[in-house]
Every structure is written in structure tokens, then in C-alpha cells.
C-alpha positions as CSV (number, residue, x, y, z in Angstrom):
1,X,0.1,-0.2,0.2
2,X,2.9,2.3,0.7
3,X,4.0,1.5,-2.2
4,X,1.7,2.5,-4.5
5,X,1.0,5.6,-2.8
6,X,4.7,6.6,-3.5
7,X,4.4,5.6,-7.2
8,X,1.3,7.7,-7.7
9,X,2.5,11.0,-5.7
10,X,5.3,10.8,-7.8
11,X,5.5,12.1,-11.7
12,X,7.0,9.2,-14.0
13,X,6.4,9.8,-18.1
14,X,5.5,7.0,-18.6
15,X,4.2,5.8,-15.1
16,X,5.7,2.6,-14.3
17,X,4.1,-0.9,-14.1
18,X,3.6,-2.5,-10.4
19,X,3.7,-6.0,-10.3
20,X,3.2,-7.9,-6.8
21,X,4.4,-11.1,-6.6
22,X,3.5,-13.7,-4.3
23,X,4.1,-17.1,-3.6
24,X,1.6,-20.3,-3.3
25,X,-1.2,-18.1,-2.8
26,X,-3.6,-19.2,-5.6
27,X,-4.9,-22.6,-6.0
28,X,-3.9,-23.1,-9.6
29,X,-2.6,-26.4,-11.5
30,X,-2.4,-29.5,-10.5
31,X,-4.2,-30.0,-7.3
32,X,-4.8,-26.3,-6.8
33,X,-2.4,-26.2,-3.5
34,X,-2.0,-23.0,-1.6
35,X,0.9,-23.4,1.1
36,X,0.5,-19.3,1.9
37,X,-3.1,-18.0,2.4
38,X,-1.7,-15.2,4.0
39,X,-0.3,-13.7,1.2
40,X,-3.3,-13.9,-0.7
41,X,-4.3,-10.5,1.3
42,X,-1.9,-9.0,-1.2
43,X,-3.9,-9.9,-4.6
44,X,-7.2,-8.2,-3.0
45,X,-5.5,-5.0,-2.1
46,X,-3.5,-5.3,-5.3
47,X,-6.8,-5.7,-7.1
48,X,-8.0,-2.4,-5.6
49,X,-5.1,-0.8,-6.6
50,X,-5.5,-1.8,-10.3
51,X,-9.1,0.1,-9.8
52,X,-7.5,2.6,-7.9
53,X,-4.5,3.4,-10.1
54,X,-5.0,2.0,-14.0
55,X,-2.0,4.2,-15.0
56,X,0.4,1.4,-12.8
57,X,-1.1,-1.5,-14.8
58,X,-1.0,-3.8,-11.9
59,X,-0.1,-7.2,-12.6
60,X,-0.3,-9.6,-9.5
61,X,1.8,-12.9,-10.1
62,X,1.6,-16.5,-7.8
63,X,4.5,-18.2,-8.1
64,X,4.4,-21.9,-6.9
65,X,5.5,-23.4,-3.6
66,X,9.0,-24.0,-4.4
67,X,10.9,-22.7,-7.2
68,X,9.7,-20.6,-10.2
69,X,12.0,-18.0,-10.3
70,X,13.0,-18.3,-13.8
71,X,9.3,-18.6,-14.7
72,X,9.1,-15.3,-12.9
73,X,11.7,-13.0,-15.0
74,X,10.0,-14.4,-18.1
75,X,6.8,-13.1,-16.9
76,X,8.0,-9.7,-15.8
77,X,9.9,-9.3,-19.2
78,X,7.5,-10.7,-21.6
79,X,4.0,-9.0,-18.9
80,X,1.0,-8.9,-21.4
81,X,-2.0,-7.1,-20.0
82,X,-3.7,-9.8,-18.1
83,X,-4.0,-8.2,-14.7
84,X,-3.6,-12.0,-12.6
85,X,-1.3,-15.1,-13.2
86,X,0.0,-17.8,-11.6
87,X,3.2,-19.7,-12.7
88,X,2.8,-23.3,-11.6
89,X,5.2,-25.7,-13.5
90,X,5.5,-25.0,-17.5
91,X,2.5,-23.3,-17.4
92,X,1.3,-19.5,-17.3
93,X,-2.0,-20.1,-15.7
94,X,-4.7,-17.1,-15.7
95,X,-8.3,-17.2,-13.6
96,X,-11.4,-17.7,-15.1
97,X,-15.0,-18.0,-14.2
98,X,-17.4,-20.5,-15.8
99,X,-20.9,-21.5,-14.8
100,X,-21.3,-24.6,-12.6
101,X,-24.0,-26.7,-11.4
102,X,-23.6,-27.9,-7.2
103,X,-21.7,-31.1,-7.3
104,X,-23.3,-32.0,-3.7
105,X,-26.9,-33.3,-2.7
106,X,-28.9,-31.8,0.2
107,X,-27.0,-32.2,3.3
108,X,-29.6,-33.1,6.0
109,X,-28.5,-32.3,9.4
110,X,-27.8,-33.7,12.9
111,X,-30.5,-32.9,15.3
112,X,-28.2,-33.7,18.2
113,X,-25.6,-31.4,17.0
114,X,-25.1,-27.7,17.5
115,X,-24.8,-25.2,14.2
116,X,-22.6,-22.4,14.9
117,X,-23.1,-18.9,12.9
118,X,-21.1,-15.7,13.3
119,X,-22.7,-12.8,12.6
120,X,-26.0,-14.7,13.3
121,X,-28.0,-11.8,14.2
122,X,-27.3,-9.6,10.7
123,X,-29.0,-10.5,7.3
124,X,-26.5,-13.2,5.8
125,X,-26.6,-15.0,9.3
126,X,-30.5,-15.1,9.9
127,X,-30.6,-16.4,6.2
128,X,-28.1,-19.2,7.1
129,X,-29.8,-20.3,10.4
130,X,-33.1,-20.6,9.3
131,X,-32.2,-22.7,6.7
132,X,-30.1,-24.8,8.7
133,X,-33.2,-25.0,10.9
134,X,-35.3,-26.1,7.4
135,X,-32.6,-29.0,6.8
136,X,-32.9,-30.6,10.3
137,X,-30.9,-28.7,12.7
138,X,-32.6,-28.7,16.2
139,X,-29.8,-26.6,18.2
140,X,-28.5,-23.4,16.5
141,X,-26.1,-21.1,18.0
142,X,-26.0,-17.4,16.7
143,X,-22.6,-15.3,17.7
144,X,-22.5,-11.3,17.8
145,X,-21.1,-8.9,19.5
146,X,-24.3,-7.7,20.4
147,X,-27.4,-9.1,22.0
148,X,-30.9,-9.5,20.4
149,X,-32.6,-6.3,19.8
150,X,-36.8,-6.5,19.6
151,X,-36.3,-7.9,16.1
152,X,-33.9,-10.4,16.3
153,X,-35.6,-11.6,19.5
154,X,-38.8,-11.9,17.8
155,X,-36.8,-13.5,14.9
156,X,-35.4,-16.0,17.1
157,X,-38.3,-16.9,18.5
158,X,-39.6,-18.1,14.9
159,X,-37.0,-20.1,14.9
160,X,-37.6,-21.9,18.6
161,X,-41.6,-22.1,16.9
162,X,-40.4,-24.2,14.2
163,X,-38.6,-26.6,17.0
164,X,-35.2,-25.7,17.3
165,X,-33.2,-24.6,20.5
166,X,-31.5,-20.8,19.6
167,X,-28.2,-20.0,21.3
168,X,-27.2,-16.1,21.7
169,X,-23.5,-16.1,22.2
170,X,-22.0,-12.9,22.4
171,X,-18.1,-12.4,21.8
172,X,-16.0,-10.9,19.2
173,X,-15.3,-13.4,17.1
174,X,-11.9,-11.9,16.5
175,X,-11.0,-12.0,20.4
176,X,-9.5,-14.8,21.3
177,X,-10.0,-14.9,24.9
178,X,-13.7,-13.9,24.5
179,X,-14.3,-16.6,21.9
180,X,-13.0,-19.1,23.8
181,X,-15.4,-18.4,26.9
182,X,-17.8,-18.1,25.0
183,X,-17.6,-21.5,23.3
184,X,-16.5,-22.6,26.6
185,X,-20.3,-21.8,28.1
186,X,-21.9,-22.7,24.9
187,X,-20.2,-26.3,25.3
188,X,-21.9,-26.3,28.9
189,X,-25.3,-26.2,27.8
190,X,-25.9,-27.1,23.6
191,X,-24.4,-30.2,21.9
192,X,-21.5,-30.7,20.4
193,X,-20.8,-28.0,17.3
194,X,-20.8,-30.2,14.2
195,X,-21.1,-27.1,11.6
196,X,-20.0,-23.5,10.7
197,X,-21.0,-21.0,9.0
198,X,-18.5,-18.2,9.3
199,X,-20.8,-14.8,8.0
200,X,-19.3,-12.3,10.1
201,X,-17.9,-9.2,8.5
202,X,-16.9,-5.8,9.3
203,X,-17.6,-2.8,5.7
204,X,-16.0,0.3,6.1
205,X,-15.2,1.8,2.4
206,X,-11.7,3.9,2.1
207,X,-9.1,4.1,-0.7
208,X,-5.7,3.3,-0.3
209,X,-4.8,6.6,-0.1
210,X,-6.7,7.2,2.7
211,X,-6.5,3.8,4.5
212,X,-4.6,3.7,8.1
213,X,-3.7,0.7,9.9
214,X,-6.7,0.8,12.3
215,X,-9.2,0.5,9.8
216,X,-7.6,-2.0,7.8
217,X,-7.2,-4.0,10.9
218,X,-11.3,-3.1,12.0
219,X,-12.2,-5.6,8.9
220,X,-9.6,-7.7,8.3
221,X,-10.3,-9.0,12.0
222,X,-14.0,-10.3,12.0
223,X,-13.0,-12.3,8.8
224,X,-9.0,-13.4,9.0
225,X,-8.6,-13.7,12.9
226,X,-12.0,-14.9,13.0
227,X,-12.1,-17.7,10.4
228,X,-8.4,-18.6,11.7
229,X,-9.6,-19.3,15.6
230,X,-12.2,-21.0,14.4
231,X,-10.7,-23.0,12.6
232,X,-8.2,-23.9,15.8
233,X,-11.1,-23.7,18.7
234,X,-13.6,-25.8,16.9
235,X,-11.2,-28.6,15.2
236,X,-13.5,-31.1,14.4
237,X,-16.9,-30.2,12.0
238,X,-18.7,-31.2,9.5
239,X,-18.2,-28.3,7.3
240,X,-17.1,-24.9,8.1
241,X,-18.4,-22.9,5.1
242,X,-17.0,-19.1,4.9
243,X,-18.8,-16.4,3.9
244,X,-16.7,-14.3,1.7
245,X,-17.3,-11.6,-1.0
246,X,-17.1,-11.2,-4.5
247,X,-15.2,-8.6,-3.8
248,X,-12.0,-10.4,-3.3
249,X,-12.9,-11.9,-7.1
250,X,-12.9,-8.1,-8.7
251,X,-11.2,-5.7,-6.1
252,X,-13.1,-2.9,-6.5
253,X,-12.0,0.8,-5.4
254,X,-12.7,2.0,-2.5
255,X,-12.8,-1.3,-1.1
256,X,-9.2,-2.6,-0.5
257,X,-9.6,-4.0,3.0
258,X,-12.7,-6.1,2.1
259,X,-11.4,-7.4,-1.1
260,X,-7.9,-8.1,0.7
261,X,-10.3,-10.1,4.1
262,X,-12.3,-12.1,1.2
263,X,-9.1,-13.1,-0.7
264,X,-7.8,-14.3,2.7
265,X,-11.1,-16.7,3.2
266,X,-11.0,-17.8,-0.4
267,X,-7.5,-19.3,0.6
268,X,-7.7,-20.4,3.7
269,X,-10.8,-22.8,2.5
270,X,-8.5,-24.6,-0.4
271,X,-5.0,-24.2,2.4
272,X,-7.4,-26.7,4.9
273,X,-7.5,-29.4,2.4
274,X,-3.9,-30.0,3.3
275,X,-5.1,-31.2,6.9
276,X,-7.9,-33.0,5.3
277,X,-10.7,-30.8,7.0
278,X,-14.0,-29.8,4.8
279,X,-13.9,-26.2,4.1
280,X,-16.0,-24.1,1.6
281,X,-15.8,-20.0,0.4
282,X,-18.8,-18.9,-1.2
283,X,-17.6,-15.7,-2.8
284,X,-21.4,-13.9,-2.4
285,X,-22.4,-11.8,-5.0
286,X,-24.6,-9.1,-4.2
287,X,-27.8,-9.5,-2.1
288,X,-31.0,-7.3,-2.1
289,X,-32.8,-6.7,1.3
290,X,-30.3,-8.4,3.3
291,X,-26.3,-8.0,3.1
292,X,-23.6,-5.0,3.1
293,X,-24.8,-4.6,-0.9
294,X,-27.9,-4.1,-0.1
295,X,-28.5,-0.4,0.0
296,X,-30.0,2.1,-1.9
297,X,-26.9,3.7,-3.5
298,X,-25.2,0.2,-4.2
299,X,-27.7,-1.7,-5.8
300,X,-28.4,0.4,-9.0
301,X,-24.1,0.7,-10.0
302,X,-24.2,-2.9,-9.4
303,X,-26.9,-3.5,-11.2
304,X,-26.1,-1.2,-14.1
305,X,-22.5,-3.4,-14.3
306,X,-24.4,-6.7,-14.9
307,X,-24.0,-7.8,-11.2
308,X,-27.7,-8.2,-10.9
309,X,-28.6,-9.1,-7.0
310,X,-30.0,-12.0,-5.3
311,X,-33.4,-12.3,-2.5
312,X,-32.9,-13.6,0.6
313,X,-34.7,-16.9,-0.8
314,X,-32.9,-17.2,-3.9
315,X,-29.9,-16.7,-2.1
316,X,-31.1,-18.6,0.6
317,X,-31.7,-22.0,-1.2
318,X,-28.5,-21.5,-2.8
319,X,-26.6,-21.8,0.3
320,X,-28.5,-25.3,1.3
321,X,-27.8,-26.5,-2.4
322,X,-24.2,-25.6,-1.7
323,X,-23.7,-27.2,1.8
324,X,-22.9,-30.5,0.3
325,X,-20.9,-29.0,-2.2
326,X,-17.0,-31.1,-2.2
327,X,-15.4,-28.2,-3.5
328,X,-13.4,-25.6,-2.1
329,X,-14.2,-22.5,-3.4
330,X,-17.4,-21.2,-5.2
331,X,-19.0,-18.0,-6.2
332,X,-22.8,-17.6,-6.0
333,X,-23.4,-14.9,-8.4
334,X,-26.6,-13.0,-9.9
335,X,-25.4,-11.6,-13.5
336,X,-27.4,-9.7,-15.9
337,X,-25.1,-10.5,-19.0
338,X,-27.1,-7.7,-21.0
339,X,-25.1,-5.2,-18.8
340,X,-21.9,-7.1,-18.5
341,X,-21.0,-7.1,-21.7
342,X,-21.4,-3.6,-22.2
343,X,-18.4,-1.5,-22.5
344,X,-19.3,-0.2,-19.4
345,X,-20.0,-3.7,-17.8
346,X,-17.9,-5.6,-15.2
347,X,-16.1,-8.0,-18.1
348,X,-14.5,-4.8,-19.8
349,X,-12.1,-4.0,-17.1
350,X,-12.0,-7.9,-15.4
351,X,-11.1,-10.6,-17.5
352,X,-12.2,-13.1,-15.1
353,X,-15.8,-12.6,-16.5
354,X,-14.6,-13.0,-19.7
355,X,-16.0,-16.3,-20.3
356,X,-19.2,-15.7,-18.5
357,X,-19.9,-13.0,-21.0
358,X,-19.3,-14.9,-24.0
359,X,-15.8,-13.1,-25.2
360,X,-13.0,-15.6,-26.1
361,X,-10.3,-16.1,-23.4
362,X,-6.9,-14.6,-24.7
363,X,-4.4,-16.9,-25.7
364,X,-1.7,-17.5,-23.1
365,X,2.1,-17.1,-24.7
366,X,4.1,-19.9,-24.6
367,X,6.9,-19.7,-22.0
368,X,9.9,-17.4,-23.0
369,X,7.9,-16.0,-25.9
370,X,6.3,-12.5,-26.5
371,X,2.9,-12.4,-26.2
């Protein structure tokens, strides 16, 4: 971030090109291993840098866990306009989203286990909790920093009327001591936790120029520290669902910290594959009525660029269908293809969406050749 500011503040003609190089942070190539998920934070910030400072032509390059130096020099010398590149063995890989279908069936939940939802009193957390109850959960714990207000209490009563015991747990998911104490209290009053939906998050829009360490930490803490602590403190679960965001895919301007936090969740789910732990990161698109993008200012702009919104019913149905997936990362996004294909649409600035917009994928240059 300091480097981006320094480059932007100086007068260069032409402007230098910025390459942000990581190692083992992206699931690409055979095996799709992620060995250093922390470095994925750089991809989130780098994506936003590309939007806010297009003159730097920021390119993100992920090297393999070991080696790859010669391939990196080739990439730096012969770089094209592809913004995201992963170097693996003899290949130069670029990411593209493609349509897919859920690969798992509906997961029946165990009535003698507890299912934990962080951010459980928020809009997305409530949708997840409702769907867990619909799938058979009889013990649901909703975790948040504050207690339920009158509206939340009424919602909890509605779940109880459907046969669920709802346990409200107060803790900051990024505070180890508080989370340990809260989980300990939960273990004394409810069955063991068999599944986690990590939906906690904070949004604090700011450009890279105005970001401070405190504002970055505010946004990173619930998603990054929260995911790591939940993984450690609740080690044996049937599933760990991480509510990520398409912001990690697109790197929107003004949301560098948020994009970084979500890029970490995506990498974390892949990194856990090495331990055999089930984990799935969901890069949600925009929701209407609930979620951080559901306000009068954001939704029209998103829709005009090609990203439609999911209703709570649509998003909840997708959540149910994806709960049993064996994959590590999926992007439940509603798109308006006509708007996406416009010159002002998202696909024009984000090659990762090119195949969804019906645009041909750029040819990959062979190693050592000039694109």
C-alpha cells in the first residue's frame, strides 16, 4: 500500500508498471494447493490498486510453493495486459469464472448437534440459520458482538416455534479470549458443534490513499482472525462455510481491506485441504434486502454494470444446495449478461468475467516468448 502511494505521488512519464508477487497463495494448476494463504491478502489489495491507479497497470503474479524464479523473470520481461497470473511448472495460468452446478446433494443435519453461525444476528447470518433449521438442525448458536434487539428476539422466537433451540452467544469472533470463553459456555448448554457458518464481517469503505492501519485491522479482523480462530478452537466439524464476497474476485475501488479479507477466506479454504478438513468459501455477489451491498446507493450501480442481486429466498436456496459441495471455492453470483457485455460493464475491466460475458479468453503465450 505504501509503495502504491509512493508511485502515485511521483511524476513518471510513462508511469512504472507495478508487479505484486506472492508465493503459494492461489489455488491454480494440478492439485490446486495453497501453502501460504496470508499472502492472498496482497491479491485483494492489489486488485483494488488496479482499479484506483490504472496507470500503474498492476499485475498480480503468484509463484509456486517452491522454485519458479526463471518463470517469474520471463513473466516480468514479457508481460501482457493480463492482470492476474499464476506460474505453475511449465504453465502460465490465468483465472476465469465459468458456470457450474452444485456437485453435492442436500445435507441432512443432525438434531443432536449444534450449528454455529457467526454474524448470526445479521441479515445473511439469519438467512443461514433459517436454512440450517429447515435442513434439520435443532440446535443453532448465533454469535455476535451484541445481544439481540427486539426484532432479533422476535426472529429467534420464530425459529423456536419451528422446533429449534437457539443459543445466543456474545463475543468478538476476532478476540481469542472472548471467543474461547463463549465457546466454553456454549459447550455446557448445547451439544457439540458439528458445523460452522462464518458470516461475520465489517465494511468500511476507504481508498488506498486514505486507509490507516486501524481501519485495515477493523475490516480484516472478523474475517481473517475469526476464520483462523474458529478453525483452531472448533477443530472437528462436518463443514466450515466461509461467507466471502465477490469483492475478493473483483477488487472494487474503495474496498481494498474488504477485498483482501475475502481473498484470504478463499485461500484459507484451499489451504485447509492439506489437513483434510472440509471447508468451502462462498464468494457471494450482491443481495437485496440483506447484506452489505443491499442499500439504495449500491444496488443500482451494481446492476448497471452487470451484477444483479439475489433475494434472501434465492440466496438461501443456493446456500442449501451448496452446503454439501466437495469444492473449496464457489461464487454464487446473479449476473445480467446484457449489462455485463456492455463497454461499461464489469467484464470490460475484469478479464476473470470474460467467459461469462461470452468473450474469448486471451491466448496464453508460451514460456519465453513475447505475447
